[in-house]
C-alpha positions in Angstrom: -112.7 -57.3 -4.7 -114.7 -54.5 -3.5 -118.2 -54.2 -5.6 -119.3 -50.8 -6.4 -123.0 -50.2 -5.0 -125.1 -49.3 -7.8 -128.4 -50.6 -6.5 -131.5 -48.8 -7.7 -129.7 -47.2 -10.6 -131.4 -47.0 -14.0 -129.7 -47.6 -17.3 -130.7 -46.1 -20.7 -129.2 -49.4 -22.4 -130.5 -52.8 -21.3 -127.8 -55.4 -21.1 -128.0 -58.0 -23.8 -128.6 -60.9 -21.4 -132.0 -59.6 -20.5 -133.7 -62.6 -21.5 -131.7 -64.7 -19.2 -132.2 -62.4 -16.3 -135.4 -64.1 -14.8 -133.6 -67.5 -14.8 -130.4 -66.1 -13.3 -132.4 -64.2 -10.7 -134.3 -67.5 -9.8 -131.0 -69.3 -9.5 -129.7 -66.6 -7.2 -132.7 -66.2 -5.2 -132.3 -69.9 -4.2 -128.9 -69.2 -2.6 -128.6 -67.4 0.6 -126.5 -64.1 0.3 -124.0 -65.0 2.6 -123.3 -68.0 0.5 -123.1 -65.8 -2.6 -120.4 -63.8 -0.9 -118.3 -66.6 0.3 -118.7 -68.1 -3.2 -117.5 -64.9 -4.7 -114.5 -64.7 -2.3 -113.4 -68.2 -3.0 -113.9 -67.9 -6.7 -111.5 -64.8 -6.6 -108.9 -66.3 -4.4 -108.7 -69.6 -6.2 -108.5 -67.5 -9.5 -105.6 -65.8 -8.1 -103.9 -69.0 -7.0 -104.7 -70.4 -10.6 -103.3 -67.3 -12.1 -99.9 -67.6 -10.2 -99.5 -70.8 -11.9 -99.5 -69.2 -15.2 -96.8 -66.6 -14.3 -94.0 -69.0 -15.8 -95.7 -68.8 -19.2 -96.9 -65.2 -19.3 -95.4 -63.4 -16.3 -97.3 -61.8 -13.7 -98.0 -58.5 -15.7 -99.0 -60.7 -18.9 -101.7 -62.6 -16.7 -103.1 -59.3 -15.1 -103.5 -58.1 -18.7 -105.2 -60.9 -20.0 -107.4 -61.1 -17.0 -108.4 -57.4 -17.3 -108.9 -57.7 -21.3 -111.2 -60.6 -20.9 -113.2 -59.4 -18.1 -113.7 -55.9 -20.0 -114.8 -57.8 -23.3 -117.4 -59.8 -21.1 -118.6 -56.8 -19.2 -118.9 -54.7 -22.5 -120.9 -57.2 -24.2 -123.3 -57.6 -21.3 -123.9 -54.0 -20.6 -123.0 -52.1 -24.0 -122.4 -48.8 -22.4 -122.8 -45.6 -24.1 -119.6 -43.7 -25.0 -121.6 -40.4 -25.0 -120.3 -39.3 -21.4 -119.2 -35.8 -20.3 -115.5 -34.8 -19.7 -115.9 -35.2 -16.0 -117.4 -38.7 -16.1 -114.7 -39.8 -18.6 -112.1 -38.5 -16.0 -113.7 -40.5 -13.2 -113.8 -43.6 -15.5 -110.0 -43.2 -16.5 -109.2 -42.7 -12.7 -111.1 -45.8 -11.7 -109.5 -48.0 -14.6 -106.0 -46.7 -13.7 -106.3 -47.4 -10.0 -107.9 -50.7 -10.9 -105.0 -51.6 -13.3 -102.3 -50.5 -10.9 -103.8 -52.5 -8.0 -104.0 -55.7 -9.8 -100.5 -55.3 -11.3 -99.2 -54.6 -7.8 -100.9 -57.5 -6.4 -99.8 -60.1 -9.0 -96.1 -58.8 -8.6 -96.4 -59.5 -4.9 -97.9 -63.0 -5.0 -95.2 -63.9 -7.5 -92.7 -63.3 -4.8 -94.4 -64.1 -1.5 -97.2 -66.4 -0.5 -100.8 -65.6 -1.8 -102.2 -65.5 1.9 -99.6 -63.1 3.0 -99.9 -60.8 0.0 -103.8 -60.5 0.4 -103.3 -60.1 4.0 -101.0 -57.0 3.7 -103.2 -55.6 0.8 -106.0 -55.8 3.1 -104.9 -53.3 5.0 -106.1 -50.7 2.5 -109.9 -51.1 2.8 -109.3 -51.5 6.6 -107.5 -48.2 6.6 -110.5 -46.6 5.0 -112.8 -48.0 7.4 -110.8 -47.0 10.5 -109.8 -43.7 9.2 -113.5 -42.9 8.2 -114.7 -43.4 11.6 -114.4 -41.3 14.9 -115.1 -44.3 17.3 -112.3 -44.6 19.7 -112.8 -48.6 19.5 -111.4 -48.4 16.0 -108.0 -47.6 17.5 -107.9 -51.1 19.1 -108.7 -52.5 15.5 -106.0 -50.4 13.9 -103.6 -51.8 16.6 -104.7 -55.4 16.1 -104.1 -54.9 12.4 -100.6 -53.5 13.2 -99.8 -56.5 15.4 -100.7 -58.6 12.4 -98.1 -57.0 10.2 -95.6 -57.0 12.8 -95.9 -60.8 13.1 -95.7 -61.2 9.4 -92.4 -59.1 9.5 -91.1 -61.4 11.8 -91.7 -64.6 10.2 -88.6 -67.2 10.1 -86.5 -66.6 7.1 -88.3 -63.4 6.2 -90.4 -62.2 3.3 -89.1 -60.9 0.1 -88.9 -57.1 0.7 -89.7 -56.4 -2.9 -93.0 -58.7 -2.7 -93.9 -56.9 0.5 -93.3 -53.4 -1.2 -95.7 -54.3 -4.1 -98.3 -55.7 -1.6 -98.1 -52.4 0.3 -98.7 -50.5 -3.0 -101.7 -52.8 -3.8 -103.1 -51.8 -0.4 -102.7 -48.2 -1.0 -104.4 -48.5 -4.5 -107.1 -50.7 -3.1 -108.0 -47.8 -0.6 -108.0 -45.5 -3.7 -110.0 -48.1 -5.6 -112.8 -47.9 -3.0 -113.0 -44.1 -3.2 -112.6 -44.2 -7.0 -115.5 -46.7 -7.2 -117.7 -44.6 -5.0 -117.2 -41.9 -7.4 -117.9 -44.0 -10.3 -121.3 -45.0 -8.8 -122.2 -41.4 -8.6 -121.4 -40.6 -12.4 -122.6 -43.9 -14.0 -125.5 -46.3 -13.8 -125.7 -50.0 -13.9 -122.7 -51.7 -14.8 -121.8 -49.3 -17.5 -119.0 -47.5 -15.4 -117.5 -50.9 -14.6 -117.4 -52.1 -18.1 -115.9 -48.8 -19.3 -113.5 -48.6 -16.3 -112.3 -52.2 -16.8 -111.7 -51.7 -20.5 -109.7 -48.4 -19.7 -107.7 -50.4 -16.9 -106.8 -53.2 -19.7 -105.5 -50.5 -21.9 -103.2 -49.1 -18.9 -102.0 -52.7 -18.1 -101.5 -53.6 -21.8 -97.8 -52.2 -22.2 -96.9 -53.9 -18.9 -98.4 -57.2 -20.3 -96.7 -56.9 -23.6 -93.3 -56.3 -21.8 -93.8 -59.1 -19.4 -95.5 -61.7 -21.5 -94.5 -61.1 -25.0 -95.6 -63.3 -27.7 -96.7 -66.0 -25.1 -99.7 -63.8 -24.5 -101.2 -65.0 -28.0 -100.7 -68.8 -27.0 -103.9 -70.6 -27.4 -103.2 -72.3 -24.0 -102.6 -69.1 -22.3 -105.5 -67.2 -23.7 -107.9 -69.9 -22.5 -106.2 -69.9 -19.1 -106.7 -66.1 -19.1 -110.1 -66.3 -19.9 -110.8 -68.7 -16.8 -108.8 -66.3 -14.7 -111.0 -63.5 -15.9 -114.1 -65.2 -15.1 -113.0 -66.4 -11.6 -111.3 -63.3 -10.5 -113.5 -60.6 -11.9 -116.7 -61.5 -13.7 -118.2 -64.2 -11.2 -117.3 -62.4 -7.9 -118.6 -59.1 -9.1 -121.8 -60.6 -10.1 -122.2 -62.7 -6.9 -121.2 -59.7 -4.8 -123.7 -57.2 -6.4 -126.5 -59.9 -6.0 -125.6 -60.3 -2.5 -125.6 -56.6 -1.8 -129.2 -56.3 -3.0 -130.4 -58.8 -0.3 -128.2 -58.0 2.7 -127.0 -55.1 4.8 -123.7 -53.6 3.6 -122.3 -54.2 7.2 -122.9 -57.9 7.1 -121.4 -58.0 3.5 -118.3 -56.2 5.0 -117.9 -58.8 7.7 -118.0 -61.7 5.4 -115.5 -59.9 2.9 -113.1 -59.7 6.0 -112.6 -63.4 5.6 -110.9 -62.8 2.3 -107.1 -63.1 3.6 -107.9 -66.4 5.3 -109.6 -67.8 2.3 -106.5 -66.5 0.2 -104.1 -68.4 2.5 -106.2 -71.6 2.1 -106.2 -71.3 -1.6 -102.5 -70.9 -1.4 -102.2 -74.0 0.6 -104.6 -76.3 -1.6 -103.8 -75.1 -4.9 -100.3 -73.9 -4.5 -99.0 -76.1 -1.7 -98.1 -72.7 0.0 -97.8 -74.0 3.7 -97.9 -71.1 6.4 -96.4 -71.3 9.8 -98.1 -70.8 13.1 -96.8 -67.2 13.4 -98.3 -66.4 9.7 -101.8 -67.9 10.5 -101.8 -65.7 13.8 -100.9 -62.7 11.8 -103.7 -63.2 9.3 -106.1 -64.0 12.1 -105.2 -60.5 13.6 -106.0 -58.8 10.4 -109.2 -60.6 9.9 -110.4 -59.9 13.5 -109.5 -56.2 12.9 -111.4 -56.0 9.7 -114.5 -57.8 11.3 -114.3 -55.4 14.3 -114.0 -52.2 12.1 -116.6 -53.3 9.7 -119.1 -54.1 12.6 -118.4 -50.8 14.1 -119.3 -48.9 10.9 
């Protein structure tokens, strides 16, 4: 998850949890920013592992839809964004929501077919490409080559990987790169969490037809609904909140380095929650991508 930097932005509508903000601020203030980032990463990836366990009940697209719907409801209740936006802002919100929905739909289709750690590693090539191609430093070519080596190692895993799953992971990588660009634009046209709330709601609407097709009537099952709410909190609301607070108190460069651990955390979540054991070559591939991301981020 890549948080949109909206520090210092003012909002004409105060979120409904204003009275709880001093208490939350004190609670967050007692936790070092790096710990907040790591907790956000862990919450996101454990949430993804938990979501994968629901695929048998509601399908990958159904779980994505529930995640986006519940996350949108929570964010809309918190921020109560105004709908009085100009045409350009609505287009930015729509683009952000569409990319957000596509990214999550593709990722969940990928992790349905290949191990979580492998899928997230391939997906992480998206933000890594944005960092590398946005720089003119020759050293970044080294990081790009290291990431390429990681992908090459993944492709040579014994037994191979499901090509459809790899294709979905690559599509998620492209969409994640687009999400970063769309998120930056969203931060320019909206303030506070208003744009995120509206974008999440639009993304939920985009995902809804896929969710109904993939999950059907099971989406209305009380068990699935409760599980979907848990996934939404773990994979969207909690990570976003922790990352936003951490960004207020630490340099973006350090934040990016810590976020580079995401593929490794995903692999560990897959191992502990889903019992997806990875081989030595796969762990080496993940390490290459993590090191490449850390190097590119530090250079930026």
